[in-house]
N, C-alpha and C positions, 0 to 999 in steps of 0.2 A: 781185715786188710791191714797189711804191714805199713807203718808210718814211713814216710820218706826221710832218708838221712842226707847228710851233706848239704844242709840248707843255706850254708854262707854264700852271700852275693858278692860279686866282685864290685869295687868301687872305681876301676879303671875307666876315666872319662872318654879314653880313646876308643874303647869297644862300645858296641851297641848294647842291647839288652843282654844282662849278664845271664850266665847258665846257673840255674839253681843246682842241679845235680852234678856237681864237680866231678864225683865219682864215674859218671858216665861220659864225660867229656873225652872227645878224641881229637887227634891232630887234624890240621889242614889237609895234610896229604890223605888221611883216611877220608875225609869229606870229599876231596876230589874223586877217590876210589868209589864211594857211593855214587856221585854223579854219573861217573863212567860206567856204572853197573845196574843202576836202579830200573826197574821196568818202564818207568815213566816218571814224570816229576809234575808237581803242581805250580803253575806260575801264577803269582798275585800281583795286581796292581789296584788302582782304584777307578772308579767312573766318574763322570762328569759331576755327580752330586757327592763325590768323596766317599762313596760307598764301596766296600771291598768287591773285587771281581777275581775269581780265581778260575783257572782251566787248566786241564791236564795237556801236557806237551811231551814230545818225545825228544829229549835232549841229546845233543853229542859234545863232547869235549874235545877241543883241538886248539893247541898253542895258547893255553891258559884262559881261554873264553868259552863260553857255552853257547851252542848254536840250537835253533829249532826253526821250525818252518811253520807257514801258515798260508790260508788263501789270501789274495790281494785284498778282497772285500770282507767286511764282517766286524763284528763287535770287538774281537781281540786286536785286530790291525788298527781299528780306529782309537781304541783305548790306549795301545801301546805308543801310537805317534803323540798322543797328547800327554800321557802319563808315563814318562820312561823311567821312573824309580820303581823297581820290582823287588819281589821276593820269590825265590824259587826253592821249592822243598822236594827232595828226592829221599825215598824210603826204599829199604830192602831187607832181605832176611826176616821177614815178619813171621813169628810163630806165636800164636796165643799160649799163654800158660794160665789156664783156667784155675789151677790149684793156687795159684799165688795171686789172681785177679790182676794179672799183668801181660806184658807181651815182650818177647825178644824182637829186637829190630837193630837196624843201623840206618842212621839218617844224616842228612846234611842239609843246611839252610844256608843260602846264598842271598845276600843283599848286593844289588847293583844297579847299573844303568842298562837299559836296553836300547838297541838302535837297529834300524833296518840297514842290512847289508846291501849296498848298490853295486859293488865292484863285481862284475861277472865270475872273474876267476876265483874270488873268495866265496861267492854264492855257490859255485859248483863244488869247491872243496868242502864246504859245509854239508851240501846235500849228499855229496859221497860219503862223508863221515857218518851222516845219520843213516844211509842206506847200508854201509858196512856193519852198523851196529845192530839195526832192526831187520835187514833183509839181505844178510851176508850170502845165504843160499841162492839168491836171484840177482847177484851183481851182473851177471851175463847180459841182463836186460836193462841195466842202468843207463847207458847211453841212449837207448831207445826211449825210455821214460822221460829222461832228461829234455831230449829234443820235443816231446810231446808237452811236458809239464813246466817246463822252466819259465816261460812267458807269464804263466798265471800263478807261479808260487813265490811267496815272499820268504826271504830267509831273515831271521833276526839274531843278534848276538847279544849276549848279556856278558858285560865287562864287570867282574865282581869287584866290590869294595869290601866284603867281608864274607868269610866262609867259616862257619861253625858246624861241628859234627858231634854227634852223641850216638851211644850204642849201649843196649843191654844184650849181650850174647853169652850164651852158656854159662849162666851163674849157677 
């Protein structure tokens, strides 16, 4: 295995955890693009014992925030109400490189605060953005699905406080 290079860490106190591999660091714009195109993301928070809790979500980006949906009841909804500080990780373009004991990838990590969306117009816009992203070929049935599911579906939005991005592509 080849040793990692670019081991200098940032000492900027305004940043969160520093990125060790500065040679793979990407722009915030790149990070937004990853979030807009990753097949899914993993949302992490903590439970009541302060243990990590992570769950896959289907995010959609709209107007500088990240939306996802959930059922009204369940562990995810309960924990997000109690523990709104979250981390969301999206990854795409994953290609194993067995000869290099590595992987090509593009990733984005978002730290932020999650809140339940209660305004119906915003909820519907967010659900439409999710449907456009994951079910574009079935948008003709969106209104019917919305009428049936809106009352039992929660919509959440993450307001980012930090976005970092990293990639190893086509080296």
